[in-house]
C-alpha positions as CSV (number, residue, x, y, z in Angstrom):
1,X,104.0,112.1,-25.8
2,X,101.7,110.7,-28.6
3,X,100.9,107.7,-26.3
4,X,100.0,110.1,-23.4
5,X,97.7,112.2,-25.8
6,X,96.0,108.9,-27.0
7,X,95.2,107.9,-23.6
8,X,94.1,111.4,-22.6
9,X,91.9,111.1,-25.7
10,X,90.5,107.8,-25.0
11,X,89.5,108.9,-21.4
12,X,87.8,111.9,-22.6
13,X,85.8,109.9,-25.1
14,X,84.6,107.3,-22.6
15,X,83.6,110.1,-20.3
16,X,81.6,111.5,-23.2
17,X,80.0,108.1,-23.8
18,X,79.1,107.9,-20.1
19,X,77.1,111.3,-20.6
20,X,74.7,109.9,-23.0
21,X,74.3,106.2,-21.4
22,X,71.6,105.5,-19.2
23,X,72.8,106.1,-15.7
24,X,70.4,104.6,-13.0
25,X,70.2,104.4,-9.4
26,X,67.7,102.4,-7.3
27,X,66.6,103.6,-4.0
28,X,65.5,101.9,-1.0
29,X,61.8,101.4,-0.4
30,X,59.9,104.4,1.0
31,X,57.3,104.1,4.0
32,X,53.7,103.3,3.7
33,X,51.6,101.3,1.3
34,X,52.0,102.7,-2.2
35,X,49.8,102.1,-5.3
36,X,51.4,99.5,-7.6
37,X,50.8,101.6,-10.7
38,X,54.4,102.8,-11.7
39,X,54.7,106.4,-12.9
40,X,57.2,108.5,-14.7
41,X,58.4,112.1,-14.2
42,X,60.7,113.6,-16.7
43,X,62.4,117.0,-15.9
44,X,64.6,118.9,-18.3
45,X,67.2,121.5,-17.1
46,X,68.6,123.8,-19.6
47,X,72.0,125.6,-19.4
48,X,73.7,128.3,-21.5
49,X,75.8,131.3,-21.5
50,X,78.9,129.6,-19.8
51,X,81.1,132.5,-18.3
52,X,84.6,131.9,-17.4
53,X,86.2,134.4,-15.0
54,X,89.9,134.6,-13.9
55,X,91.1,136.6,-11.2
56,X,94.6,136.2,-10.4
57,X,95.4,132.7,-10.4
58,X,91.9,131.7,-9.7
59,X,89.3,130.6,-12.2
60,X,85.6,130.5,-11.5
61,X,82.5,129.7,-13.6
62,X,79.1,130.6,-14.1
63,X,76.3,129.2,-16.3
64,X,72.8,130.4,-16.9
65,X,70.4,127.9,-15.3
66,X,72.6,126.6,-12.4
67,X,71.9,129.4,-9.7
68,X,73.9,128.1,-6.8
69,X,77.7,127.2,-6.4
70,X,78.9,123.9,-5.0
71,X,81.3,124.8,-2.2
72,X,82.6,121.8,-0.1
73,X,85.9,121.6,1.5
74,X,88.8,120.7,-1.0
75,X,86.4,120.5,-3.9
76,X,86.6,122.3,-7.1
77,X,83.8,125.0,-7.0
78,X,81.4,124.5,-9.8
79,X,77.9,125.8,-10.6
80,X,75.0,123.6,-9.4
81,X,71.2,123.5,-9.8
82,X,69.5,122.0,-6.7
83,X,65.9,120.9,-7.0
84,X,63.4,119.6,-4.3
85,X,60.4,117.3,-5.4
86,X,57.9,116.1,-3.0
87,X,55.9,113.0,-3.5
88,X,52.9,111.9,-1.4
89,X,53.6,109.8,1.8
90,X,54.1,106.2,1.0
91,X,55.6,106.8,-2.6
92,X,58.5,104.8,-3.5
93,X,61.2,106.1,-5.8
94,X,62.0,103.1,-8.0
95,X,64.8,104.3,-10.3
96,X,66.4,107.5,-11.3
97,X,68.4,108.2,-14.5
98,X,69.3,111.1,-16.7
99,X,70.5,112.0,-20.3
100,X,72.8,114.8,-21.4
101,X,72.4,116.9,-24.6
102,X,74.6,119.7,-26.2
103,X,78.1,118.5,-25.0
104,X,80.9,121.0,-25.0
105,X,84.6,120.7,-24.2
106,X,86.5,123.9,-23.2
107,X,90.0,124.7,-22.2
108,X,90.3,126.9,-19.1
109,X,93.0,129.5,-18.8
110,X,94.1,128.0,-15.4
111,X,93.2,126.1,-12.5
112,X,89.6,125.9,-11.3
113,X,89.1,127.6,-7.8
114,X,89.2,125.1,-4.7
115,X,86.8,125.5,-1.8
116,X,88.7,125.9,1.7
117,X,87.7,124.1,4.7
118,X,85.1,125.6,7.0
119,X,86.3,128.2,9.5
120,X,85.1,128.4,12.9
121,X,83.0,131.6,13.4
122,X,84.8,132.5,16.6
123,X,88.7,132.6,16.0
124,X,88.7,132.5,12.2
125,X,90.8,129.5,12.1
126,X,90.4,126.7,9.4
127,X,89.1,123.3,10.8
128,X,91.9,121.5,9.3
129,X,95.5,122.3,9.9
130,X,96.6,120.5,6.6
131,X,95.1,121.5,3.4
132,X,97.5,119.4,1.4
133,X,95.2,116.8,-0.1
134,X,94.8,116.8,-3.8
135,X,91.5,118.7,-4.6
136,X,88.4,116.6,-5.7
137,X,86.3,117.0,-8.8
138,X,82.4,116.4,-9.2
139,X,82.5,113.0,-11.2
140,X,78.8,112.6,-12.4
141,X,76.0,114.9,-13.6
142,X,73.3,114.2,-11.0
143,X,73.3,113.4,-7.4
144,X,70.2,112.7,-5.2
145,X,69.1,111.9,-1.8
146,X,65.6,110.7,-0.4
147,X,63.9,111.4,2.9
148,X,60.6,112.0,4.6
149,X,59.4,115.3,5.8
150,X,56.5,117.7,5.9
151,X,55.6,120.3,3.3
152,X,52.1,122.2,3.2
153,X,50.8,120.5,6.5
154,X,51.2,116.9,4.8
155,X,53.6,114.2,5.4
156,X,55.5,113.5,2.3
157,X,58.8,111.8,0.6
158,X,61.3,114.4,-0.3
159,X,63.7,113.8,-3.3
160,X,66.5,116.3,-3.3
161,X,68.5,116.5,-6.5
162,X,71.8,118.3,-7.4
163,X,72.4,118.8,-11.1
164,X,75.8,119.6,-12.2
165,X,76.1,121.1,-15.7
166,X,79.9,121.0,-15.6
167,X,82.7,118.7,-15.0
168,X,86.2,119.7,-14.4
169,X,89.1,117.6,-15.9
170,X,91.8,118.8,-13.7
171,X,94.7,116.7,-15.4
172,X,94.2,118.8,-18.6
173,X,92.5,122.0,-17.0
174,X,89.5,121.6,-19.3
175,X,85.8,121.3,-18.6
176,X,82.8,119.3,-20.0
177,X,79.6,121.1,-20.0
178,X,76.2,120.4,-21.3
179,X,73.3,122.3,-22.6
180,X,70.6,120.1,-21.1
181,X,70.2,117.4,-18.7
182,X,66.9,115.4,-18.9
183,X,66.0,113.5,-15.6
184,X,63.8,110.6,-15.4
185,X,62.1,109.4,-12.2
186,X,60.3,106.1,-11.9
187,X,58.2,105.8,-9.0
188,X,54.8,104.4,-7.5
189,X,52.7,106.9,-5.9
190,X,51.5,106.7,-2.1
191,X,48.4,107.8,-0.8
192,X,48.1,111.6,-0.2
193,X,48.2,112.3,3.6
194,X,45.6,114.6,5.1
195,X,46.2,117.3,7.8
196,X,42.6,116.7,9.1
197,X,42.6,115.2,12.5
198,X,41.8,115.7,16.1
199,X,44.5,118.1,17.0
200,X,46.6,120.3,14.8
201,X,48.7,121.7,17.3
202,X,50.5,119.8,20.4
203,X,51.8,121.6,23.4
204,X,54.2,119.5,25.5
205,X,54.8,121.0,29.0
206,X,56.1,120.2,32.6
207,X,53.0,120.2,34.9
208,X,53.9,123.5,36.7
209,X,53.3,125.5,33.4
210,X,50.0,123.9,32.4
211,X,47.9,126.6,34.0
212,X,49.6,129.5,32.2
213,X,49.6,127.3,28.9
214,X,46.0,127.2,29.0
215,X,45.8,130.9,27.8
216,X,47.5,129.9,24.8
217,X,45.2,127.1,24.1
218,X,42.4,129.3,24.4
219,X,43.7,132.0,22.1
220,X,44.7,129.2,19.4
221,X,41.2,127.7,19.7
222,X,39.7,131.2,19.2
223,X,41.8,131.4,15.8
224,X,40.4,127.9,14.7
225,X,43.7,126.0,15.6
226,X,42.6,122.9,17.4
227,X,45.2,122.5,20.3
228,X,46.0,119.8,22.8
229,X,48.2,120.2,25.9
230,X,50.1,117.1,27.3
231,X,52.1,117.2,30.3
232,X,55.5,115.3,30.6
233,X,54.2,113.3,33.4
234,X,51.2,112.1,31.3
235,X,53.6,111.1,28.7
236,X,55.9,109.1,31.2
237,X,52.8,107.6,32.7
238,X,51.2,106.2,29.5
239,X,47.9,108.3,29.9
240,X,47.3,108.4,26.1
241,X,49.6,105.9,24.4
242,X,51.6,103.0,25.7
243,X,55.1,104.3,26.8
244,X,58.0,103.3,24.6
245,X,61.8,104.6,24.7
246,X,64.9,103.9,26.4
247,X,65.0,107.3,28.0
248,X,62.7,110.4,28.6
249,X,63.9,112.0,25.4
250,X,63.0,109.1,23.3
251,X,59.6,108.4,25.1
252,X,58.8,111.8,24.1
253,X,59.7,111.3,20.5
254,X,57.7,108.1,20.4
255,X,54.6,110.1,21.9
256,X,54.9,112.7,19.0
257,X,54.8,110.0,16.5
258,X,51.8,108.5,18.1
259,X,50.2,112.0,18.2
260,X,51.0,112.5,14.5
261,X,49.5,109.1,13.3
262,X,46.3,109.2,16.0
263,X,45.6,112.7,16.2
264,X,46.9,114.1,13.1
265,X,49.1,116.8,14.9
266,X,51.5,118.8,12.5
267,X,52.8,121.4,14.9
268,X,54.6,120.9,18.3
269,X,55.5,123.3,21.0
270,X,58.1,122.2,23.6
271,X,57.7,124.4,26.8
272,X,60.6,124.9,29.4
273,X,64.4,125.1,29.6
274,X,67.1,122.5,30.2
275,X,65.8,122.1,33.9
276,X,62.3,121.5,32.9
277,X,62.3,119.9,29.6
278,X,64.8,117.0,28.4
279,X,67.4,118.0,26.0
280,X,68.7,115.7,23.2
281,X,72.4,116.3,22.3
282,X,73.9,115.5,19.0
283,X,77.7,114.6,18.6
284,X,79.8,116.0,15.6
285,X,83.3,116.3,15.0
286,X,84.1,118.9,12.4
287,X,88.0,118.6,11.6
288,X,89.8,119.1,15.0
289,X,86.5,120.2,16.8
290,X,84.4,117.8,19.0
291,X,80.9,119.5,19.2
292,X,78.0,118.2,21.2
293,X,74.9,120.5,20.7
294,X,71.4,120.9,21.9
295,X,69.1,119.8,18.9
296,X,65.4,120.1,19.0
297,X,65.4,118.8,15.5
298,X,65.7,115.5,17.1
299,X,62.1,115.8,18.3
300,X,60.7,116.9,14.8
301,X,62.7,114.3,12.7
302,X,60.2,111.5,13.5
303,X,60.6,109.3,10.3
304,X,63.6,107.9,8.2
305,X,63.4,107.5,4.6
306,X,61.7,104.3,4.6
307,X,59.0,105.6,6.8
308,X,60.4,104.0,10.0
309,X,61.1,105.4,13.4
310,X,64.2,107.9,13.3
311,X,66.2,107.0,16.4
312,X,69.2,109.0,15.7
313,X,71.2,106.0,17.0
314,X,71.3,103.6,14.0
315,X,74.4,102.0,15.8
316,X,72.5,101.4,19.1
317,X,75.4,102.7,21.2
318,X,73.3,105.5,23.2
319,X,75.2,108.0,21.6
320,X,72.8,110.1,19.4
321,X,73.1,112.1,16.3
322,X,76.7,110.9,15.7
323,X,78.5,112.3,12.6
324,X,82.2,111.6,12.4
325,X,82.3,111.0,16.0
326,X,84.8,108.4,16.7
327,X,84.4,107.0,13.4
328,X,80.5,106.5,14.0
329,X,77.9,107.9,11.8
330,X,74.2,107.7,12.5
331,X,71.9,107.6,9.7
332,X,69.5,110.6,9.7
333,X,67.6,112.2,6.9
334,X,67.2,115.4,9.0
335,X,63.8,116.4,7.5
336,X,61.6,117.7,10.0
337,X,58.2,115.8,10.0
338,X,56.4,118.3,12.2
339,X,56.8,122.0,12.7
340,X,58.5,122.4,16.0
341,X,59.5,125.2,18.2
342,X,60.6,125.7,21.9
343,X,60.0,128.5,24.7
344,X,62.7,127.7,26.9
345,X,61.2,129.7,30.0
346,X,62.7,129.1,33.4
347,X,59.9,130.6,35.2
348,X,56.0,130.9,34.8
349,X,56.6,134.7,34.4
350,X,58.8,134.5,31.4
351,X,56.1,131.9,29.8
352,X,53.5,134.7,30.5
353,X,55.7,137.3,28.8
354,X,56.1,135.1,25.6
355,X,52.4,134.3,25.3
356,X,51.4,137.9,25.7
357,X,53.6,138.7,22.7
358,X,52.3,135.8,20.7
359,X,48.5,136.9,21.4
360,X,49.5,140.6,20.5
361,X,51.2,139.6,17.4
362,X,48.2,137.5,15.9
363,X,45.1,139.3,17.5
364,X,46.5,142.4,15.6
365,X,48.0,140.8,12.6
366,X,51.2,142.8,13.2
367,X,52.7,141.3,10.1
368,X,50.3,143.3,8.0
369,X,51.4,146.8,9.6
370,X,53.8,148.9,7.4
371,X,56.5,148.8,9.9
372,X,56.8,145.2,9.6
373,X,58.2,145.5,6.1
374,X,61.4,146.7,7.4
375,X,64.5,144.7,8.2
376,X,67.6,145.5,10.1
377,X,70.7,144.0,8.6
378,X,73.9,144.0,10.6
379,X,77.4,142.8,9.5
380,X,80.9,143.6,8.8
381,X,84.2,141.5,8.0
382,X,83.6,138.2,9.6
383,X,86.9,136.8,8.7
384,X,90.0,139.0,8.6
385,X,93.8,138.8,7.4
386,X,96.0,136.9,8.1
387,X,93.7,134.0,7.9
388,X,91.3,135.5,5.3
389,X,92.9,137.4,2.4
390,X,89.8,137.3,0.0
391,X,89.1,141.0,0.4
392,X,85.5,140.2,1.2
393,X,83.4,141.3,3.9
394,X,81.5,138.2,4.7
395,X,78.8,139.4,7.0
396,X,77.9,142.3,4.6
397,X,77.8,139.9,1.6
398,X,75.3,137.6,3.6
399,X,73.2,140.7,4.3
400,X,73.2,142.1,0.8
401,X,71.8,138.3,-0.3
402,X,69.1,138.8,2.2
403,X,68.2,142.0,1.1
404,X,68.0,140.8,-2.5
405,X,65.4,138.2,-1.3
406,X,63.5,140.7,0.8
407,X,63.6,143.3,-2.2
408,X,60.2,144.7,-1.4
409,X,61.2,145.5,2.3
410,X,62.8,148.7,3.6
411,X,66.5,147.9,4.3
412,X,67.9,149.5,7.4
413,X,71.6,148.8,6.7
414,X,74.0,148.8,9.9
415,X,77.2,147.8,8.5
416,X,80.9,148.3,9.5
417,X,81.3,149.8,6.2
418,X,79.0,152.7,6.6
419,X,80.1,153.4,10.0
420,X,76.7,152.7,11.8
421,X,77.8,149.4,13.2
422,X,80.3,151.1,15.8
423,X,77.6,152.0,18.2
424,X,75.1,149.7,19.5
425,X,72.5,152.4,20.0
426,X,72.1,152.6,16.1
427,X,70.8,148.9,16.3
428,X,68.4,149.6,19.3
429,X,67.1,152.8,17.6
430,X,66.5,151.0,14.2
431,X,64.6,148.2,16.1
432,X,62.5,150.7,18.0
433,X,61.6,152.5,14.9
434,X,59.7,149.3,13.9
435,X,60.9,146.1,11.9
436,X,59.7,142.6,11.0
437,X,63.2,141.1,11.2
438,X,66.8,141.8,12.1
439,X,69.6,139.6,10.8
440,X,73.0,139.8,12.6
441,X,75.7,137.9,10.7
442,X,79.2,137.6,12.4
443,X,80.8,136.2,15.4
444,X,79.0,135.1,18.8
445,X,79.1,133.9,22.3
446,X,75.9,132.8,24.3
447,X,75.4,136.4,25.5
448,X,76.6,138.7,22.6
449,X,77.1,139.3,19.0
450,X,80.0,141.1,17.2
451,X,82.3,141.4,14.1
452,X,85.1,143.3,12.5
453,X,85.6,146.5,10.3
454,X,87.0,145.4,6.9
455,X,90.2,143.6,7.3
456,X,90.8,144.8,10.8
457,X,91.0,142.6,13.9
458,X,89.1,145.2,15.8
459,X,85.7,144.2,17.6
460,X,82.7,146.0,17.0
461,X,80.1,147.5,18.2
462,X,81.7,149.2,21.2
463,X,82.3,148.4,23.9
464,X,81.1,144.8,24.6
465,X,79.3,143.8,21.1
466,X,75.5,143.7,20.8
467,X,74.7,141.6,24.0
468,X,71.8,140.5,26.1
469,X,71.9,143.6,28.2
470,X,71.3,145.6,25.0
471,X,68.4,143.6,23.9
472,X,66.9,143.9,27.6
473,X,67.0,147.9,27.0
474,X,64.6,147.5,23.9
475,X,61.2,149.0,24.4
476,X,59.5,148.1,21.2
477,X,56.6,146.3,22.9
478,X,54.1,147.0,20.3
479,X,56.5,146.1,17.5
480,X,58.0,142.7,18.4
481,X,60.2,141.4,15.6
482,X,61.6,138.2,14.6
483,X,65.7,137.9,15.1
484,X,67.9,135.8,13.1
485,X,71.5,135.5,14.3
486,X,74.1,133.7,12.3
487,X,77.0,133.4,14.9
488,X,78.4,130.8,17.5
489,X,76.5,129.7,20.6
490,X,74.0,132.7,20.3
491,X,71.0,130.1,21.1
492,X,72.9,128.2,23.6
493,X,70.2,128.2,26.4
494,X,71.5,124.9,27.8
495,X,74.5,126.8,29.4
496,X,73.1,130.2,30.0
497,X,69.7,131.2,31.5
498,X,69.1,134.2,29.3
499,X,71.3,133.4,25.8
500,X,71.2,136.2,23.3
501,X,68.5,134.5,21.0
502,X,66.1,133.8,24.1
503,X,66.7,137.4,25.4
504,X,64.5,138.7,22.5
505,X,61.5,136.7,23.7
506,X,62.1,137.2,27.3
507,X,62.3,141.2,27.3
508,X,58.8,142.1,28.9
509,X,59.0,145.5,27.2
510,X,60.1,144.8,23.7
511,X,62.5,142.7,21.7
512,X,61.0,139.8,19.6
513,X,58.2,137.4,19.4
514,X,60.6,134.6,18.1
515,X,64.4,134.1,17.1
516,X,66.8,131.7,15.3
517,X,70.3,130.8,16.0
518,X,72.9,128.1,16.5
519,X,73.2,126.3,20.1
520,X,76.8,125.5,19.7
521,X,79.9,126.8,18.1
522,X,79.2,127.2,14.1
523,X,81.1,127.5,10.9
524,X,81.4,129.3,7.7
525,X,83.3,129.8,4.5
526,X,85.6,132.7,3.7
527,X,85.1,135.1,1.0
528,X,82.4,135.0,-1.5
529,X,81.9,131.2,-0.6
530,X,80.2,132.6,2.6
531,X,76.9,132.6,0.9
532,X,77.0,129.2,-0.5
533,X,77.3,127.0,2.6
534,X,77.3,126.5,6.3
535,X,76.0,129.3,8.8
536,X,75.8,132.0,6.0
537,X,73.5,129.8,3.6
538,X,71.3,128.7,6.7
539,X,70.7,132.4,7.2
540,X,69.7,133.1,3.6
541,X,67.8,129.9,3.2
542,X,65.6,131.0,6.2
543,X,64.4,134.3,4.1
544,X,64.1,132.2,1.0
545,X,61.6,130.0,3.1
546,X,59.6,133.0,4.2
547,X,59.6,134.8,0.8
548,X,59.9,132.2,-1.8
549,X,58.2,129.1,-0.4
550,X,54.7,129.0,0.8
551,X,55.4,129.6,4.6
552,X,52.6,131.1,6.4
553,X,53.8,130.3,10.0
554,X,57.0,130.3,11.8
555,X,57.2,126.7,12.1
556,X,56.8,126.2,8.3
557,X,59.5,128.7,8.0
558,X,61.8,126.8,10.3
559,X,61.0,123.4,8.5
560,X,61.4,124.7,5.0
561,X,64.6,126.5,5.9
562,X,66.1,123.1,6.8
563,X,64.5,121.4,3.9
564,X,66.1,124.0,1.4
565,X,69.5,123.7,3.1
566,X,69.6,119.8,3.1
567,X,71.4,118.4,-0.1
568,X,72.8,115.1,-1.0
569,X,76.7,116.1,-0.5
570,X,76.3,116.8,3.4
571,X,79.6,116.9,5.2
572,X,79.9,116.8,9.1
573,X,80.0,120.6,9.3
574,X,76.7,120.7,7.3
575,X,75.2,118.2,9.9
576,X,76.1,120.5,12.7
577,X,74.8,123.6,11.0
578,X,71.3,121.9,10.5
579,X,71.1,120.0,14.0
580,X,71.9,123.1,16.1
581,X,69.8,125.8,14.2
582,X,67.4,126.6,17.0
583,X,64.0,128.1,16.8
584,X,62.5,129.8,19.9
585,X,58.9,130.7,19.4
586,X,55.3,129.3,18.8
587,X,55.5,127.2,15.3
588,X,51.8,128.0,14.7
589,X,52.3,131.9,14.8
590,X,50.7,133.3,11.7
591,X,53.1,135.8,9.8
592,X,51.7,135.8,6.4
593,X,48.0,135.3,5.0
594,X,47.3,132.5,2.5
595,X,48.0,133.7,-0.8
596,X,45.4,133.2,-3.6
597,X,46.8,131.3,-6.9
598,X,47.5,132.8,-10.1
599,X,45.0,132.8,-12.8
600,X,44.7,130.0,-15.1
601,X,47.7,130.5,-17.5
602,X,47.2,131.0,-21.3
603,X,49.4,129.6,-24.2
604,X,49.9,130.9,-27.6
605,X,51.8,129.3,-30.3
606,X,51.9,127.9,-33.9
607,X,50.1,124.5,-34.6
608,X,53.0,123.0,-36.5
609,X,56.6,122.6,-36.1
610,X,59.7,120.4,-37.1
611,X,61.7,117.7,-35.5
612,X,64.9,119.1,-34.1
613,X,64.2,122.7,-34.6
614,X,63.3,125.2,-31.9
615,X,59.5,125.8,-31.3
616,X,58.4,129.2,-29.7
617,X,55.4,129.9,-27.7
618,X,54.3,132.6,-25.4
619,X,52.7,132.0,-21.8
620,X,50.9,134.5,-19.7
621,X,48.8,134.8,-16.7
622,X,47.7,137.2,-13.8
623,X,48.3,137.3,-10.1
624,X,45.4,138.6,-7.7
625,X,48.1,140.0,-5.2
626,X,50.2,141.1,-8.1
627,X,52.9,138.5,-6.9
628,X,55.8,137.6,-9.2
629,X,55.2,134.3,-10.9
630,X,56.9,131.1,-12.2
631,X,56.1,129.0,-14.9
632,X,56.5,125.1,-15.6
633,X,55.8,123.7,-18.8
634,X,54.5,120.0,-19.6
635,X,56.0,119.3,-23.2
636,X,53.5,116.5,-23.8
637,X,56.5,114.1,-24.5
638,X,57.1,113.1,-21.0
639,X,59.4,116.0,-20.4
640,X,58.6,119.0,-18.0
641,X,60.6,122.1,-17.8
642,X,62.1,123.2,-14.4
643,X,60.2,126.4,-12.7
644,X,61.0,129.3,-14.9
645,X,61.1,133.0,-13.2
646,X,60.3,134.9,-11.4
647,X,58.5,137.0,-13.8
648,X,56.2,140.2,-13.5
649,X,52.6,139.0,-13.5
650,X,51.9,141.0,-16.4
651,X,54.8,139.9,-18.5
652,X,54.3,137.8,-21.7
653,X,56.9,135.1,-21.3
654,X,58.7,133.6,-24.5
655,X,60.0,130.2,-24.4
656,X,61.3,127.4,-26.8
657,X,61.4,123.7,-27.0
658,X,62.8,121.1,-29.1
659,X,60.9,117.8,-29.9
660,X,63.2,115.0,-31.3
661,X,60.4,112.9,-32.6
662,X,57.4,113.6,-34.9
663,X,54.1,113.5,-33.4
664,X,51.0,115.4,-31.9
665,X,51.8,116.8,-28.5
666,X,49.7,118.5,-26.2
667,X,51.6,121.4,-24.3
668,X,50.4,122.6,-21.0
669,X,51.7,125.4,-18.4
670,X,51.2,125.8,-14.8
671,X,51.9,129.0,-12.7
672,X,52.8,129.5,-9.2
673,X,53.4,132.7,-7.2
674,X,56.3,133.5,-4.9
675,X,54.4,131.9,-2.0
676,X,54.3,128.7,-3.9
677,X,50.6,128.7,-4.3
678,X,50.0,127.2,-7.9
679,X,47.2,127.8,-10.5
680,X,45.3,125.3,-12.5
681,X,47.0,123.7,-15.5
682,X,46.3,125.8,-18.8
683,X,44.2,124.4,-21.5
684,X,46.4,122.2,-23.9
685,X,48.0,123.8,-26.9
686,X,48.0,121.1,-29.6
687,X,51.3,121.2,-31.7
688,X,51.9,118.7,-34.7
689,X,55.7,118.2,-34.9
690,X,56.7,116.5,-38.4
691,X,60.0,114.8,-39.2
692,X,63.0,116.8,-40.9
693,X,64.5,114.9,-43.7
694,X,67.8,113.6,-42.4
695,X,70.7,111.9,-44.0
696,X,72.0,108.8,-42.5
697,X,75.2,108.8,-40.3
698,X,77.4,107.6,-43.1
699,X,76.2,110.5,-45.4
700,X,76.7,113.1,-42.6
701,X,80.2,111.8,-41.7
702,X,81.4,111.0,-45.3
703,X,84.5,112.9,-46.0
704,X,84.8,114.5,-42.8
705,X,87.7,113.1,-40.7
706,X,87.2,113.7,-37.0
707,X,90.4,114.3,-35.0
708,X,89.9,114.4,-31.3
709,X,92.9,116.8,-30.8
710,X,90.9,119.3,-32.9
711,X,88.3,120.8,-30.5
712,X,86.1,122.1,-33.4
713,X,86.2,118.8,-35.0
714,X,85.1,117.1,-31.6
715,X,82.2,119.6,-31.2
716,X,81.1,119.0,-34.8
717,X,80.8,115.3,-34.0
718,X,78.9,115.9,-31.0
719,X,76.3,118.0,-32.8
720,X,76.0,115.4,-35.5
721,X,75.2,112.6,-32.8
722,X,72.6,114.8,-31.4
723,X,70.8,115.1,-34.7
724,X,70.5,111.4,-35.2
725,X,66.9,110.0,-34.4
726,X,68.4,106.5,-33.5
727,X,69.6,105.0,-30.4
728,X,72.7,106.7,-29.1
729,X,74.4,103.6,-28.0
730,X,74.9,102.2,-31.4
731,X,76.3,105.4,-32.8
732,X,78.7,105.7,-29.9
733,X,80.0,102.4,-30.3
734,X,80.5,102.9,-34.0
735,X,82.1,106.4,-33.2
736,X,84.5,104.8,-30.9
737,X,85.6,102.3,-33.6
738,X,86.1,104.9,-36.2
739,X,88.0,107.2,-33.8
740,X,90.5,104.4,-32.9
741,X,90.9,103.7,-36.6
742,X,91.6,107.2,-37.3
743,X,94.0,107.6,-34.6
744,X,95.7,104.3,-35.8
745,X,96.4,106.0,-39.0
746,X,97.9,109.0,-37.3
747,X,94.8,111.2,-37.3
């Protein structure tokens, strides 16, 4: 038994050593010619107030500072902080490493909760028949991924980071968690790309729609959006650029690439359904399900992480978008490089209907109307017994999260739990009263949406769900909305002329001006995890893109929606959910005005402080639109805080920071509003940090035997190490030696 304990102790000790050692990862080169001057970005993430909850046999964790849960099939569920950082196009990420601080070791009262496999939003069955594999623990503090994309109308390099403050040691039911993780990113900066070009908006269309499309072009030019129409024949015949590509889809994609680089295009509209405009299908195997889905993301994902052309066929077998498909995996970063939408019309009359709605919406600025600040939320219990025993109504949970994001909207709740969802008339009446959005979370087919009452296999609404014929009865012509549907196949325009998502746009008397939904079968998680991944998270992230990000057009909402969802731990089910997420509508449709930045922030604080002691200061600003604000601090030592907030714009925000070396530091703060618009940096606050008189390590530890089996002793030791102003590696080597000597003596 003693040998076993000794082995466990040494393993834990080695893991603790790894937490303060330098961990580096060198990325591949990124596209473009970057400047050679190497820069460094330091970010500090702080965590506190760990909460351990036990419900029955399941243990779950929450920690302040990590606002999401890592939910992946057969992995232990732990809190995570996900950060998106953008760099100018052509930047090269040279090295990433991190350090941890404030290490804790805590015993849990049981086994940590494990994520189930994804469930098909159709029959409620898990994708895997055998869940007997040993669950997996996250084994490092930081994971990251690099791609190229578009933000604020500019091409950029996107670094996506997952920061894990907790590691689970399943063999002993204990966790290691840290109070802080400081991330260092070394990079060379590329040239800032510009959105100035000959054309901002590119419309690609079959020749037969060219005349009707001209009405949309005239409208856009009137609004100041420089627009170019190109027919498919002009692409295939090389009228503007040399033809390149193995099939029509690839020829179109290369044309978009040329239009970006030669004309400055940032938005693209595809016009025509399956018989008029070529479709690219992705191929994904999720568990036992083999899915090929129409994916317009193919036409938007132009560049890979190195800046080269993104083929979606890196193994050159002419099967595109493969993920777990016959053991093949095409390399795709999935970040859109243009804002892209489709009008899948099958007739000129349908196209006219949609153009009329776009012109009505933008000329009258309908997004400023009072009725637009209403969202209709529809949901019930997506997964029911015997396959789901969580007791959670997933559709209503997703709706509640969306409600929290759109906190300043009116919420028309049509739920199974309040009895309103049993009758489709309640949905249509709510829409015709006026609403900017409708969200439906549940099950679907190409022509209908439905769900269940709580823990019942009954299907509602009666008698045939909310279907295309219901949508076509809408008469809200002067109040067109934006429909978001989280359910299987509702955007499958390749199989049905009038799928549910398209029917909102095709209705000449009402419906919507745009819609979002999957083009194939989709997947979700049961219970509380429904909001942390797959289709439920995709819906939630769309509203985050609208509310929290600077998304003023529908194309920006779609692109930022995908950018938010992507993370380093993508599984095949994630690839499917991203690639099948279809946007019907005009990507340049304006749905919010440009926001004005917050005022230049002001800092208050004392001019002096001590090494290793919390220093307190106050930051405040104001916002011209009275939007909530976030703050980010530059501590003057190479470290930056994460974005803190949101705060009321009149609130005086109190923060603390610890410096570990003496010196004079220039502290600054910057603010941003909920649309992502940033203020100027504040004037610097000069702080003189003087060194605290410290005893050396030998004196600190003299007469204090440290026994690893004693948790308090271990935590004392860790705190002592953090207070030492020397290279950690030396002290760790010394401490390892002292530990082993102590153990030999029977300590």
